[in-house]
Steps between C-alpha positions, in 0.01 A plus 500: 500500500674731252795258474263216415327713240831599336611136493175395333537786251855391411382142446216632282741697279729198458208272408359751250844553344560126463156435349535785250852390404385141440211621283725717286766232461272206423240679292752738343261785542594851394474770763180680400437846636191393692685222682762724663246723683319184610818358649571829678145503638530143627825581676376827651150384600615345830666832589176686435299242691737509794492878508121509503489233772749676725356846436128438524424162654782421740504855637131488597447473877371177646180488703371240746158384383238578766243242607161601358317167535172543686472867407225622272600552138501878538704487823754272333532730198561803723758319712694364202499834320629669817787248490579607139368175355250436224187286529373229267159348583552146371145378562265353759514177698250328729654521846264418789742628765546842339213754488353577161686785331817457708844395373532121514861475376781706351800442276781568579437405862531740792857553618662454158736772380408634156588798283300820525192508273482120492145378436348297783231255384197470728231231511173629647273275704150446366400366842337168566361294217126556462238240411123516449298417811306176446120494521423344838130587533288187533799281586536315829754656732752213472480510120538878503818483711650243262420725203674790675806290583525394136562862394725584794239679711316422822182560696490825697236623742195276527152628575175306517141549393193287556376346177221244529505393135867402490694250707743628759848595384421637153669821382236773455731791409865586474733799503686560265239409241552218247728595213668792678880497484664442835858432605612148581496451875202729557189391690138485386230583757204261491136510608394148599148361538369359827165338576458651844625790707747270672822510298682172501 
């Protein structure tokens, strides 16, 4: 690694020297006082950069990134800080398979080797997407189920109540109530009308 760096540095010096020589010869520029320190800085800057890299960055120990997906945000922060890593909460993402408030993904991924104090970006799950529950009261059962399917929900527990003024199979009540926010895939319990005690 050091040999490669020295080779690149030598090539850099040659290129800088050639460019400066061409400029002076073609443009016939005098050697102003401010130009000489600039040339020295350009030549020495790779040395300074290499020193800082080797001293501070390359000498830092490497750490294997732990897997924190599925952990709560606080658990993930504690685990990463124990591993001498920093945490960056990058945002939230809808992830039905990951509980709300848990880590849905991380960058860099688990198992990667990184320098100590590297920031690990976490995306936190906001849970399943939520939609308003449709108003099913007064609708026939078949229509109600189609309305639920249209928003990604379904009929849950069914109970029945005699209602002489309505035909059989009409939704009398529902839980959750219309307009409440519920996660996609959840069920809505329905109270259905019947005209007699015999439930068909």
